[in-house]
N, C-alpha and C positions, 0 to 999 in steps of 0.2 A: 651452683648458683641457685639463690633462692627462686621457686616456682612464682610465676607471674599468672595474674588471674585477671582477663580483661572481661569486662562487664558490657553490656549495650548501655545506650542512652536512656533506655527506658528505665533501667534500674534505678537510675539517679534521680527519675522525677516520680516514679510509682511508690508513694509512700507506703502503701499495703506491704510492699515488701520487707519492711522492719519486721512486720507481723509473722511472717515466714522464717525468719531469724538469718536474713542475709548479712545482717551486721552484729548477731547476737552470738557470739561465740570467742573463746578464749584459745589464744594458741598453745598447741601442747608442748611439753618440754622438748622433744625431739626437735621439733620446728624452731624453736627458739634458740638451740644448740645449732643447727643448722644457719640460721641468720646470724648469730654470733660469730660463726666462721666465715659467713661470707661479708660481711661488715669489716671484719678485722683484715682479711685479704685486701678490700678494697680501700681500706685507710692505707695500707702500704702505696697505692696506686695515686692517692690525692691528699690535697691538705686537710678535707673537711668531709665527714659523712654524715647526712641527715636523715633520720628514719622516722616515718610515719605509720601507725598502725589505723586500718581502716575498719577495724572491729568497734566502733564507736556507739555501742549501746550499753548504757549503764556504765560501768565503770572497768570495763574489760581492757581496752585500750590502755588505761593508766596503769592497771596491774602488770599487763605484758610489759609495757615499757618497763618500770621498775625491775622486772624479773630479768629482762634482756639488759638492762644496764649492770644490774649485778653479774650476771655471765660475762659482761664485757669487762667488767674490772678485774674478774677472777685470772 
């Protein structure tokens, strides 16, 4: 199962955390493979699976979503 990271409420309200890279990253290929495997497994148990990326600085989320989509189609 994919790792889950819980962040305290302060991180959602403190805009300075963006400067420290809280949302400024891209998922590594290894993590995308793990996510794709977990999503495939989950898709066998339910009708729909929705995926949201929380790395919303710049275009990292969109790039990772496209990479993940490609992995899921393969």
